[in-house]
C-alpha positions as CSV (number, residue, x, y, z in Angstrom):
1,M,56.7,-42.9,72.5
2,K,55.0,-40.2,70.2
3,L,54.5,-41.6,66.7
4,H,56.3,-38.1,65.1
5,R,59.7,-39.2,67.1
6,L,59.6,-42.5,64.4
7,N,59.9,-40.3,61.6
8,H,63.4,-38.7,59.9
9,H,62.5,-35.3,59.6
10,S,65.7,-34.2,57.5
11,S,66.3,-35.0,54.0
12,P,67.4,-38.6,53.7
13,S,70.5,-39.2,51.3
14,H,70.3,-40.8,47.8
15,K,72.2,-43.9,49.4
16,A,69.8,-44.4,52.3
17,L,66.8,-44.3,50.2
18,E,68.5,-46.7,48.1
19,H,69.1,-48.7,51.2
20,N,65.5,-48.9,51.8
21,I,64.9,-51.1,48.8
22,M,67.4,-53.6,50.0
23,K,66.1,-53.3,53.5
24,N,62.7,-54.1,51.8
25,Y,63.8,-57.1,50.6
26,I,65.5,-58.3,54.0
27,Y,62.0,-56.7,55.6
28,T,59.3,-58.9,53.1
29,F,61.1,-62.0,53.9
30,L,60.7,-61.9,57.7
31,E,57.2,-60.4,57.2
32,S,56.3,-63.1,54.9
33,F,58.0,-66.1,56.8
34,N,54.6,-66.7,58.2
35,I,54.6,-70.5,59.4
36,T,50.9,-69.8,60.4
37,S,49.5,-69.3,57.2
38,G,48.9,-72.6,56.1
39,V,47.8,-74.3,59.2
40,W,45.4,-71.2,60.7
41,M,42.4,-72.4,60.0
42,L,43.2,-76.1,61.1
43,Y,44.4,-74.7,64.2
44,L,41.2,-73.0,65.0
45,A,39.2,-76.2,64.3
46,Y,41.6,-77.8,66.5
47,K,40.6,-75.2,69.3
48,G,36.7,-76.0,68.6
49,L,35.6,-73.9,65.6
50,S,33.4,-75.0,63.0
51,L,34.0,-73.7,59.5
52,F,31.5,-71.0,60.2
53,E,33.0,-69.9,62.7
54,I,36.5,-70.3,61.2
55,G,34.6,-68.0,58.4
56,L,33.4,-65.7,61.0
57,M,36.8,-64.8,62.2
58,E,37.9,-64.3,58.7
59,A,34.8,-61.7,58.4
60,I,35.6,-60.1,61.7
61,F,39.6,-59.5,60.1
62,H,37.7,-57.8,56.8
63,I,35.1,-55.9,58.9
64,T,37.8,-54.4,60.9
65,S,40.1,-53.9,57.7
66,F,37.3,-52.5,55.5
67,T,36.8,-49.7,58.6
68,M,40.3,-48.8,59.3
69,E,41.9,-49.2,56.0
70,I,41.2,-45.5,55.1
71,P,42.3,-43.9,58.5
72,T,45.5,-46.3,58.4
73,G,46.2,-45.0,54.7
74,I,46.1,-41.5,56.2
75,I,48.2,-42.2,59.2
76,A,51.0,-43.3,56.5
77,D,50.3,-40.5,54.7
78,L,50.4,-37.9,57.3
79,L,52.7,-39.1,59.9
80,G,55.2,-41.5,57.6
81,R,55.4,-44.8,55.8
82,K,57.8,-45.7,58.4
83,T,55.8,-45.0,61.6
84,S,52.6,-46.9,59.9
85,R,55.0,-49.9,59.2
86,V,56.2,-49.8,62.8
87,L,53.2,-50.0,64.7
88,G,51.9,-52.6,62.1
89,R,54.5,-54.8,63.5
90,L,53.9,-54.0,67.0
91,V,50.2,-54.6,66.6
92,A,51.1,-57.8,64.7
93,I,53.1,-59.1,67.9
94,L,49.9,-58.3,70.2
95,S,47.6,-60.7,67.8
96,T,49.8,-63.6,68.1
97,I,50.2,-63.6,71.8
98,L,46.3,-63.7,71.5
99,M,46.1,-66.7,69.4
100,I,48.7,-68.5,71.7
101,F,46.8,-67.9,75.1
102,S,43.0,-67.6,73.8
103,S,40.9,-70.2,74.5
104,S,37.4,-68.5,73.7
105,T,35.6,-67.1,70.4
106,L,35.8,-64.0,71.6
107,G,39.5,-63.9,72.0
108,F,40.3,-65.3,68.6
109,A,38.2,-62.5,67.6
110,I,40.1,-60.1,69.2
111,S,43.2,-61.5,67.5
112,F,41.9,-61.4,64.4
113,I,40.8,-57.7,64.7
114,F,44.8,-56.8,65.9
115,S,45.8,-59.0,62.7
116,A,43.7,-56.9,60.8
117,L,44.8,-53.4,62.0
118,S,48.5,-54.9,61.6
119,Y,47.8,-55.8,57.8
120,N,45.9,-52.3,57.4
121,L,49.0,-50.5,58.5
122,E,51.4,-52.1,56.3
123,T,48.9,-52.3,53.2
124,G,49.3,-48.4,52.6
125,A,52.7,-47.9,53.9
126,G,54.7,-50.8,52.1
127,D,54.1,-50.1,48.6
128,A,54.5,-46.0,49.1
129,L,57.6,-46.1,51.2
130,V,59.5,-48.2,48.3
131,F,57.8,-46.6,45.2
132,D,58.4,-43.2,46.9
133,S,62.0,-44.0,47.8
134,M,62.5,-44.9,44.1
135,K,60.7,-41.6,43.1
136,E,63.0,-39.5,45.1
137,I,65.9,-41.1,43.4
138,G,64.5,-41.0,40.1
139,E,64.3,-44.9,39.7
140,E,60.6,-45.3,39.5
141,G,60.5,-46.7,36.0
142,K,62.2,-49.9,37.5
143,Y,59.4,-50.2,40.3
144,M,58.1,-53.3,38.4
145,K,61.4,-55.3,38.2
146,V,62.0,-54.3,41.9
147,K,58.4,-55.1,42.9
148,G,59.1,-58.5,41.3
149,K,61.9,-59.1,43.4
150,V,59.6,-58.4,46.4
151,E,57.2,-61.2,45.3
152,V,60.5,-63.4,44.8
153,M,61.3,-62.6,48.4
154,F,57.7,-63.0,49.9
155,Q,57.2,-66.6,48.1
156,I,60.8,-67.8,49.0
157,A,59.4,-66.9,52.6
158,N,56.3,-68.5,51.9
159,A,57.9,-71.9,50.5
160,M,59.9,-72.3,53.4
161,A,57.5,-71.4,56.3
162,L,54.6,-73.3,54.7
163,P,56.0,-77.0,55.0
164,L,57.7,-75.9,58.2
165,G,54.5,-75.1,59.6
166,G,52.7,-78.2,58.5
167,Y,55.3,-80.4,60.3
168,I,55.2,-78.3,63.2
169,A,51.7,-78.3,63.5
170,M,51.7,-82.3,63.4
171,L,53.8,-82.1,66.5
172,D,52.2,-79.3,68.1
173,Y,49.8,-76.7,67.1
174,G,50.9,-74.2,69.8
175,N,54.4,-74.4,68.9
176,V,53.6,-72.9,65.5
177,Y,52.5,-69.4,67.4
178,K,55.4,-69.2,69.2
179,L,58.0,-69.6,66.6
180,A,55.6,-66.8,64.8
181,M,56.3,-64.7,67.5
182,I,60.0,-64.8,67.8
183,V,59.9,-63.9,64.1
184,G,57.2,-61.1,64.8
185,V,59.7,-59.6,67.0
186,V,62.9,-60.1,65.0
187,T,60.8,-58.4,61.9
188,F,59.8,-55.5,64.3
189,L,63.2,-54.7,64.9
190,Q,64.0,-54.6,61.4
191,S,61.2,-52.4,60.5
192,L,63.3,-49.6,62.7
193,S,66.0,-49.6,60.1
194,F,63.8,-47.7,57.6
195,V,64.2,-43.9,56.4
196,E,61.3,-41.5,55.5
197,P,61.4,-40.4,51.7
198,T,60.5,-36.7,51.7
199,V,58.6,-37.4,48.2
200,G,54.8,-37.3,49.2
201,K,54.8,-35.5,52.5
202,V,51.4,-33.9,53.2
203,A,52.0,-30.5,54.4
204,P,49.3,-29.8,57.6
205,R,46.7,-27.7,57.6
206,E,45.3,-25.6,60.9
207,N,44.3,-28.5,62.7
208,P,44.4,-32.6,62.3
209,L,40.6,-33.1,61.4
210,A,41.2,-30.7,58.6
211,T,44.2,-32.1,57.3
212,F,42.5,-35.8,57.8
213,V,39.1,-34.4,55.7
214,H,41.2,-33.1,53.1
215,Q,43.6,-36.0,52.5
216,L,40.2,-38.2,52.3
217,K,38.5,-35.8,49.9
218,D,41.3,-35.4,47.7
219,S,42.2,-39.2,47.5
220,F,38.8,-39.8,46.8
221,S,39.0,-37.4,44.0
222,V,41.8,-39.2,42.3
223,I,39.8,-42.4,42.0
224,R,36.6,-41.1,40.8
225,Q,38.0,-38.9,38.3
226,S,40.3,-41.9,36.5
227,K,38.5,-44.6,35.1
228,Q,41.5,-46.8,34.3
229,L,42.1,-46.4,38.0
230,S,39.0,-47.5,39.2
231,F,39.0,-50.3,36.8
232,L,42.3,-51.6,37.8
233,I,41.4,-51.6,41.7
234,I,38.2,-53.6,41.1
235,M,39.9,-56.3,38.9
236,S,42.8,-56.7,41.2
237,E,40.9,-57.3,44.6
238,S,38.0,-59.4,42.6
239,F,41.2,-61.6,41.2
240,A,42.8,-61.6,44.8
241,V,39.5,-62.5,46.6
242,F,38.7,-65.6,44.8
243,A,42.3,-66.9,45.0
244,T,42.8,-66.3,48.5
245,T,39.1,-67.5,49.8
246,T,39.9,-71.1,47.9
247,F,43.6,-70.7,48.8
248,F,42.3,-70.8,52.5
249,Y,39.5,-73.0,52.4
250,I,41.5,-76.0,50.5
251,Q,43.5,-76.8,53.2
252,N,40.7,-78.0,55.0
253,F,39.3,-79.5,51.5
254,L,42.9,-81.3,51.2
255,L,42.8,-82.3,54.9
256,M,39.0,-84.2,54.6
257,N,40.4,-85.8,51.6
258,G,43.3,-87.8,53.0
259,R,46.1,-85.3,53.0
260,S,48.6,-84.9,55.7
261,Q,49.5,-81.1,57.2
262,F,52.8,-81.6,56.0
263,R,51.7,-82.5,52.3
264,I,49.2,-79.8,52.4
265,G,52.0,-77.2,53.4
266,L,54.5,-79.1,50.7
267,V,52.2,-78.2,47.9
268,L,51.7,-74.5,48.9
269,A,55.3,-74.6,49.0
270,I,55.9,-75.9,45.6
271,G,53.0,-73.0,44.8
272,A,55.5,-70.5,46.4
273,L,58.2,-71.3,44.6
274,L,56.8,-71.3,41.2
275,S,55.2,-68.0,42.0
276,A,58.6,-66.6,43.0
277,L,59.7,-67.6,39.4
278,A,56.5,-66.0,37.8
279,A,56.9,-62.7,40.0
280,S,60.8,-62.5,38.8
281,Q,59.7,-62.4,35.2
282,A,56.5,-60.6,35.1
283,H,58.0,-57.4,33.9
284,R,59.5,-59.3,30.9
285,L,55.9,-60.9,30.4
286,E,54.6,-57.6,30.7
287,K,57.1,-55.6,28.5
288,K,56.5,-58.2,25.7
289,F,52.6,-58.5,25.8
290,G,51.5,-55.0,27.3
291,Y,48.7,-54.2,28.9
292,K,45.5,-55.7,27.5
293,K,47.1,-59.0,26.7
294,T,49.1,-59.4,30.1
295,L,45.8,-58.6,31.7
296,S,43.6,-61.0,29.8
297,F,46.0,-63.7,30.0
298,V,46.0,-63.4,34.1
299,L,42.0,-63.4,34.0
300,I,41.5,-66.3,31.5
301,A,44.6,-68.5,33.4
302,G,43.0,-67.9,36.6
303,V,39.3,-69.2,36.2
304,F,41.4,-72.4,34.5
305,F,43.3,-73.3,37.6
306,L,40.3,-72.1,39.7
307,W,37.8,-75.0,38.1
308,L,40.9,-77.5,38.2
309,M,40.8,-77.2,41.8
310,V,37.3,-78.1,42.0
311,T,38.1,-81.4,40.7
312,G,39.5,-82.9,43.8
313,T,42.1,-84.9,41.6
314,Y,44.0,-82.5,40.1
315,S,43.2,-79.6,43.0
316,E,47.1,-79.7,44.1
317,L,48.0,-78.6,40.8
318,G,45.2,-76.0,40.5
319,I,46.6,-74.5,43.6
320,I,49.9,-74.4,42.3
321,G,48.8,-73.0,38.9
322,L,46.9,-70.2,40.5
323,S,49.6,-69.2,42.7
324,A,52.0,-68.3,39.8
325,I,49.5,-66.5,38.0
326,E,48.4,-64.5,41.2
327,A,52.3,-63.7,41.6
328,V,51.8,-62.4,38.1
329,E,48.8,-60.1,38.4
330,Y,50.0,-58.7,41.6
331,V,53.2,-57.5,40.3
332,V,52.1,-56.2,37.2
333,M,48.8,-54.6,39.2
334,S,51.0,-53.0,41.6
335,D,53.0,-51.2,39.1
336,Y,50.1,-50.0,36.7
337,I,48.2,-48.6,40.1
338,N,51.4,-47.0,41.5
339,R,52.0,-45.2,38.6
340,L,48.6,-43.8,38.7
341,I,48.5,-42.4,42.1
342,P,50.1,-38.9,43.0
343,S,52.5,-39.7,45.8
344,E,51.2,-37.4,48.7
345,R,48.0,-39.7,48.4
346,R,49.6,-42.9,47.6
347,A,49.3,-44.6,51.2
348,T,45.6,-43.5,51.2
349,I,44.4,-45.0,47.8
350,L,46.3,-47.8,48.4
351,S,44.6,-48.6,51.7
352,M,41.2,-47.8,49.8
353,Q,42.4,-50.4,47.0
354,S,42.8,-52.9,50.0
355,M,39.3,-51.6,51.4
356,V,37.6,-53.1,48.2
357,F,39.4,-56.4,49.3
358,S,37.8,-56.4,52.5
359,F,34.3,-55.5,51.4
360,F,34.3,-58.7,49.0
361,M,35.9,-61.0,51.7
362,I,33.2,-60.0,54.1
363,I,30.7,-60.8,51.7
364,I,32.2,-63.9,49.9
365,F,34.2,-65.6,52.9
366,P,31.6,-66.5,55.5
367,I,29.1,-67.7,52.7
368,V,31.6,-70.1,51.3
369,G,32.2,-71.5,54.7
370,L,28.6,-71.9,55.2
371,V,28.0,-73.5,52.0
372,G,31.1,-76.0,52.9
373,D,29.0,-76.7,56.5
374,L,25.9,-77.4,54.6
375,F,26.8,-78.9,51.7
376,N,30.3,-79.7,51.2
377,L,33.5,-77.5,50.3
378,Q,33.8,-79.2,46.6
379,I,30.1,-77.4,46.2
380,S,32.0,-74.4,47.2
381,F,34.8,-74.2,44.9
382,M,32.0,-74.6,42.6
383,M,30.3,-72.0,43.5
384,I,33.6,-69.5,43.6
385,A,34.7,-71.1,40.1
386,A,31.5,-69.9,38.3
387,L,31.3,-66.7,40.1
388,S,35.0,-65.6,39.0
389,T,34.3,-66.9,35.4
390,L,31.5,-64.3,35.4
391,V,33.5,-61.6,36.7
392,S,36.3,-62.4,34.5
393,F,34.0,-62.4,31.4
394,I,33.0,-59.0,32.2
395,M,36.3,-57.6,32.9
396,L,37.8,-59.3,29.4
397,R,35.0,-57.4,27.5
398,K,36.0,-53.8,29.5
399,I,39.8,-54.6,28.7
400,S,39.1,-55.3,25.0
401,K,36.6,-52.2,24.5
402,N,39.2,-50.0,26.3
403,P,38.9,-46.7,24.2
404,E,42.2,-45.7,25.1
405,G,44.0,-48.7,23.7
406,T,46.1,-48.4,26.7
407,D,49.1,-50.6,27.4
408,S,52.4,-50.6,30.0
409,T,53.3,-47.1,28.4
410,T,50.0,-44.8,28.6
411,I,49.7,-45.8,32.2
């Protein structure tokens, strides 16, 4: 099948674009119903991989993601957001098949490469599809509220999938991935139902290479010329790296401290439910406090909960609190960043944003695993908390010294 056949070339109706928003809630729930997310590190350990090898798997994921983010973002801008999303679901199915049948480090590494590609194909395309659908019907001002609802669907799916994955893992790790395969196929079929917005379509140049190069140069130019956009991307992705790294390694930490797989899944599920509540209210929080106060609150609260996770005794409270703060940060930042990006560069720049995340993860994730192997995971968490404190202090100074006095209305 040729890629362009997955697109709708005629202008979609107002109703079809509205339906994109509703369909995206369903898609988000299905795509986020990932019962492997709470046990994948435990699964790899069960398969015989050390903490350092597991860290290398995550590094492989992010090396692939880092190198492929821009090409996949350009694919979404040039060939269509729907095309990119559909391809992402196909590659995700291949990744799950390899996780089921692999028994070697090489097999798992290839699975992580495919998993990264599925992530790349979705990152730029998903938000661009929704934002530009709303922009085409004149509803982009409601994006933060819609993004909050999307995050609610994400967290509800997590809250349901995490304890289920933990329970199934106690019985049979293999069945976790078999169920994930079924959900993956259903998600792929649902992804075919979207229509492509006409806003942001890039006019092709004399040849594909020239179009690619022009898209790349113009996207870099947008980021370089907007200091505010650059700052928001760096802040958003550094916050995400600290939260994500801790989230993954805390599973092994809790297991080593006597918590069962089911209890770990339950804690993560409670965090997901609180995240859903926080995400649904993020637009109200931002409207009341504005740009500076909202971002400052996110940074300070994030650092607090990271240090709480170091304690061991209150680690579970730290997980739950950090989950809620991350949800607020994600919703607010997504709106701020999207409003600074021209539609025809949206998927490419959002992919560049994800590339920053991958770059940070390539460095930090295996180091945390290595420190955990050499000493213990509590030392690893102290290292993350200390580094996040330093970075947050720098970010807070930049926010307070913002010469534009920026708030959400001027973004």
